[in-house]
N, C-alpha and C positions, 0 to 999 in steps of 0.2 A: 466669719470667720478668716483672714489671708489665707491664700495658696502658702502651701511647704515645698510646692512647685517653683524652681527657678525654668523661668522662660523667656529669655534674653533673643530678640529672633536672630538668628542667622550666626548667633555667641561662636557654636562648634566651627561653623565652615568656616570664620574669622581667627581660627588661631594659628598663627604663626609655625613653620617648620609640617604643618597635620595633614594628611588627606581627609578627604572626601571620609574614606572608608578606615579607616584609623580611629584601634576602639583601645583611650589612651585609661591606664591603672592604674598610673604610678605617681598619682600624688601626693603620697607621703616625701617623695624623691621631688618633685618641684611638682608644679602644677603651671597646667600651662596658659602661656600669656596671648592676649585678645590681641588684637591687630591696632585695633582702637586706640591704645596703650600706645604702643610704638610710633602711629600719629602725631597722639600731640606732644610727645615727647619729643617726634625726630622736628616739627614744630619749634618747639620751643631750643631748641640747640642751632633749629636759623638763624633763627629772626633774635637770637639775643646774644654778646658774650660773654663765656662764664671763663677766667681767672681764676689763677692759683689767689686759696682765701687770706696765703700769710703775702698781706700785700694792704694799703692805700689807693690803689685804680682804681677807676669804676666798674669796669669787672669784676674787681678781686671782691668790691662789696659789697655787690652783686652778688656773687656768689655766700657770699657769707650772711644775708639775709634770707637766703633762701637756703642755707643751708639751715639756720634755727627756728625757721620758720619752716619748715618741714618736721625737723627734731620735736619740736611745739605740734605737731599735727600726730606725728606718729604717736605719739603721749597719750593724745587726746582720744586714738584711735585704741590705745587700752584702756580707757579711764580711769590713767594715771596723774595726780593733781602737781604740777608743776615743783607745789610749793613742798615738796614730800618726793618728789622722783627724780631723778635723772638718768637720762638717757644717754651712753653711749655710742658710736657708730661702730661694728667693725664689721669684719669679711663675712662673717656667720653663728651658726650661736658655737661649734668648737669657740672660734678664740677670743668667745665673750665664758665658753668658764676655763681655761685656757690664764688668761685673766686673773680671771677670783683665785684660780689656783697659786698663781705666782705671786698673786698680793698673799697674802696668808703664810706664803714660806716669808715673803722681806718681812711680813707687819713683825711673824715673832721673832727672825734676828732682830732687827732693830728694839725689840724689846728686850733683847739676850734669855727667849723663849726657847728649847728645845725641840720644837717646830708646835703644827697641829693634827689635832684627832679628824679623824677623817670617814664619813658613813655613809653608806651609799645602799639604794636598792636595790632589789635583782634584775626589776626591770631598768633599769638602766643603759642606756646609748652607749657606743665602748666610749665614746667622746667623755660623757662621767664615769666611767672605772676609769681612763688614764687621769685623772689627778689624784689616782689613792698610790699613786709613783711620787706626789711631792709632801702627803704627808710622810708625817711619824709614827702614828699610829691610825689603824684602818678596823674598819669594822663593814660586816658584808648582811643585810638586813633580806634576806630571805623571802618571808611575807609581808604582810599588811599588819598581821597580829603582831607579830614581834617587834612592829614599830613603836606599838597605841602601847606598847609592856613597856615598849622601854622610855614611851613620853611619861607615862606613870611611876616610873619605879624611881626609885629614891638614887641608885647607883647608875654609877655609868658602865655602861658594857666594854668590856676588857676584849685589846685587839684578837683577833682568831687569827694571828700567825700570819697576816695579809704582807704584813710589809717589820720592818723591827719595830721592838720596843723599847723603848726607854724606862727608866727605874720611878721615874713620876709620872705620873700624869700631868700633858701640856692642858694649859691652860685656857683654849683654846679651839674652837670645831666647829667643822663644817658639816651638815644636816643637806646631801643632794639625793633629789629622783627626779622621775618627768612623770609632766601634767598628764600623758597619757605613754603607751609601751609604743613605741612604730612597729614595733614586730606582732602585737597580735591584734594593738585600738586601746585597750581594757584603760580606765581611765582610775584612777589614782587620787586620795579624798584632799581637798585644798584645804583643809584645817590643820591640817599638817602644821603646816609656817608657823600658823596664832598657839599650837600646841606646846611645841617648840617654844616659844616666845613665852611665857606663860604658866605652861606646866611647872609641875613639879620636876625639880630636878638638883643635879647636884653638878661642881665643875662650870666652867662658862660655855658647857654649848648648848651655844643659845644665836649660830647664825646658820638660816639655808639658801641652798641655790637649787634654782627650779628648772628644769628645762622642759621647756613652751613648744619648742621648735614644731614639735606633731601636733600640740593640741593645738594651738593657733593656727593652724591654716587652717582650719573649717568652725573653730569653734570662739566666742567670744575669750578673748583674756580680758578678765574683770577686775583692776588691780584700788578698783576704786577707793574701797576698808584697808587706808598704812598699812593699820593698825595689826589686818593680818597678814596683811600679803608678804611674799618671799619674803630677802632681803635683798636676790641677788638673781633674776626672772636673764636665761639666754633665747632669743631665737634666733631665727632666718627666717626676712620679709619672702625667698621666693619660694617659700615653700606658701607663702599664705597669697602671692599676686603673679607668679609666672616671673617675672622681671624688678629691677634688678639683684645681681648679684650682690644683695649686702644682710648682716645681720646688726643685732643687736643688743648689747650688754643695760639692761635697767635697774635702775643701783636704787636701794631706798634708801632715803638719808641718812637714818638714822644710823646705819650703817655705813657709811659711807668712808669712815677713818680708817680702815681697815684698807682698804682702796690706795690713800693715802703715803704708804709707806712703799711702796715699789719704790725699787732701786735702780731699776732699767728706768732710763729719757730719752727722748726723740727728738729731733726737728716739730717745736710749736706748743713741744710739754714744757719748755724752762723761758726762765725770762732774762736768765746768764751762765755761762759756762767757761770754766779758764783752764788751759789743759799748763800740763806743765811736770813738774816733779809730782812724784804721791806727797809731799807737805803740800805742794801749793794746789793740787787740784782740790778745787772749788764749782758745784754750779747750785744758782736758786730758782725749786720749782716752782712752773705756776701753780697759783694756791687754789684754782679755782674759785675766787669771789665770785666777781662780775659776772663771769659767766657759766661757771657750776663743775661737777664734777668733772665734765666730759674733757676739760680746756688740757688736763694734767694726764691722762688717758689715749685721746685721738692723737699717737704721736704719727709723723708726719704728717704729710698733705690728704688733709679728708679728700677719701672717693669722691670728690665736688659732684664731679661729673650721676655717678649714682643714685648721691641722695635727691640729685633733682627731679631724677626719674621715680625716684620714691611716692614724691606728695602728686606725679602722675598716676601714680599703680593706685594710692588710696583712694584720690578721684577718683578713677574709672571704675574698681569697686566698689565704691560706694551706689554709682551711678548702674550699672550693671547688672550687682546682687543684692539695694538695699543697707543692708545689717549682714553682721557676724550669727546675729540670732537665726537668721532667715536661709543664711547657707547648712548652719547647724541642723536644722531641722529636714531641711532638703538632704542633706547627705544621709540621716537618721534613715531618713524612709527608703533612699535608696538601698542602703547596708543593709534596712532588716527584711528587707523584699526576696535582697540575691542569696540572703543566709539563709535564706526559708528556704528556697529558690534549688538550692549549693546542699541541703542535709535533705530533700528527699530526691536527689540521683541515689539509683541505684540501680546493680546490675540486675539480669535477669535472675537468675538464683539469689535475689535478695541482698546479698552484701552491695554498704553501700560505698562507693563510687570518693565523696569525702570526707576526710580525717580532718577536725576542721578543729587548734586550736584556740579555742573560748575559753577566756577567766570563767568560771562560775560563778562569780558575785555579778559579772556583768551582765547588761544584756542592750540586745543591736537596734530594740524600740528606745531606748531610753539615754537622751545628747549626755546624762551625767554621769551616766556609768561605761561607755562603748563610741569609741570613736567608730570612720567609717574604713573598717580598716578588716581584711580577714584573709589571715594564715591561715594554710590546707597543707594535706599532701591528699595524694591520687593512690585509692588499690583498683586493684586488675579483680579481674571473677577469680580468682585463686587468693585470693588475698596477697599479693606480691605488690609491693611497693612500684608506684610506678614510676621511674628516679623523677627528678627535677629537672633537669636539664632539658627532658625528653616535652616537659609539659613544655618550656621554656619556647621551647624551636617548632615546634608546634601553632604552641598565639603568636612567633613572631611571621610562620608562613599564612595565619590568619587575620596579619595587620593589625594582633591586639599586644601590646606595651603592658604589661607587669614587672615585678622583680623573685628574682631563686635566690634562695644558700643564707649565711647568718643573720644578714639583715642588720648588720650593727649591733645587733644586741645578743653578746651573749651571753646572758641568764635568762632573760625569754629563752632566748631559743632550745639554750638548755634539759630548763625545765621544762617545755614542753616534749622532746622528745624526750626525756627520764632519760640524758646525758650526766654520767656523773665526772668531776676536775679527768677520772684516770681514763673515760672510753673516749674522754676530747684529745687528751693528747695522742691517747691511742689513734682518732680520725686523723691528726692533725701529718702522725708519719704517715699517715695509708693515701696522705697526700692532698686532705680538704680541706680547702679554705674557702674564711668568710664570705666569697662573690664567687664560689664555685668550686672543681674540683671534683672526689669520690660523691657520689649521690646517695648509696647506700654501702653502709658496712655494718657485718654481721648479723643482717637481716631487719639492723631500722636504718632508717632516714637519718644523713647530716644538716641537712634541713632544709626551709620551709619554701613553697611560693604564695607569695603575696599578692594579695590584688589596695589597690587603694581607691579609694570615691575623693570627688572631692567640688566645688563647687558648679563646673562646669560640667561635670559627670551627667548624663540624663538615664531617663527607663532603657533610651536606645542601648544604650551603652550594658547595661545587664541583660539584657534578655540576648541582645548576640555573644556575654560572655556564656550562659547557662549553654547558648544553643554547642558555642565551642565545646565546652565539656560532656556534651552532648554526645564529641566525639569518639573518649574516651571508653562510651559507656558497651559494655556485649550484649546483649543482645542474642535469645537461644537460638534464632534462624543463623546469625552471624556464628555461632560456634558450630554449628552440626557441618558449615560450610568449610570453617576453619577445620573441621578433624578430617572431612572429605581432600581436601590439598594436602593434611597432610599426610595422608598416604603415599602417594606419589614427589614427596622432596624430595629422595634419593638422586629420583631419575630423572627431576627435573635440573637439580645441581649438579648432574653429570653432564647434565648437557648445556646450564651454563659455561662450564668448564674445559670444555672444548667450542663456544664459541668465544671467551673470551681469549686463549690462547691463539685464535686467527686472529683476531684484532687488534692483536696487543701494537702491533706498528705503528696504530690511526684509533687510538682510545676516545670512545666522543662517551662522557659518562652523563646520565641521567636521571634527574632523582624525579625517585616517581612517587615519594615519601616526605615528610617532615620529620618522620623517624629517628631518620640519621644525616640531619639538616648539621646537626654542626661538624659533626665527623668532617665530611663537605667542607666544609664551611673554610676545618686549617687545616686540606691540603691546597688549600690558594682557590685565586678565582676557579666560576666552574667555567 
């Protein structure tokens, strides 16, 4: 039986922009890219001339052929048959989501409909949530069970007041959800698009939008069954390969007609444009005949250098890791081990150090239900929450890179922390922001600490992070020493004040601990 451990010699030492002692634990943001990828891509650029694809010159036709070859390779990477799917290159998953939402709005306008219905899941990334502002009606699904009940019901859910409601239900709808929560890594059912398409329902709510950005970074996105695949799939390549900064919208051709009614056009997506008074204005859009739907949606000059880099990225990934299935097993093993170690950390009085926000239906040893993400907060010996900013600051001091805050998942964080809408608004007024701000309000955390593993993660990374967490564990002997030091605290404080007054004109700042690192950083360079 093959090993689930990925062992590419010299891999971690060959990461661009990393130090040998860096522990990188933010693979959900982007995974690091190997030097071998940059070398092969650089050699390609220095031995070939790639021109703007919108021309017939040799350099342009070379770019065009490489773009189309990469497009087919990307579809193959996700096991998507070009006969049933097309791939549109975009800047990232968010751009792909926005294209779909804009096209649904324009489709309704072209058919004289009042707008479209939009349903989204509680685990949705902020980019999925944002599409609700374009819809005429919205519905927020709090749980998986609510989604399943909806699939089997005979009536369409009514708007819950998230947006204006028209007297008549829209005759077209879009249901969006993530394949994996980017907050805690739990994986949602991949059977939903098929149930939505073929199950009993009323109205025309039959299109699905899958955010696969987090899921595809460490697992095989399998679109081999066109009948059960999502109508629209959004993803980011840099989360899988590290480079280039590129994304994709994969469209099931059976649903492509929705996107063909987009009103905006840019260079490269039209065959003829006539300017002039409104009575004479006219344009002929490309129909996506020979090359496909992407001709109608890739506005302007495609990011041809990045697309060419993607071809090298896929080849490098295969050489290093063999397959996404192997990556999935590797990261599942590491995350399961880390989860077990974290749950075992406790203070001398028995209080657990880590409060981990894991969905009860997921298991870290099972890649079908859980991805390699751990969201948590730390508690002190007395039960007080240790500020997430302190955890991050001390992590930086120990060369550990992770993420803290709301991680762009408002529903997931609110559910994990038990925060209702009023409390979220109150926290905002108190200064809480998605990426930072106040750590604790009314004795409750406002965000999480998140660590994510990837193909390049190792057992050494896990061991190093566990040792780091050990810095927050209070042992009995440490508590006794702390109590003794507190007896002389006032006297020492007075002496320090006198010394500070004497040295005020020639102040030298010494950071003895990472506890207040961010405060020093905010004051300027040391």
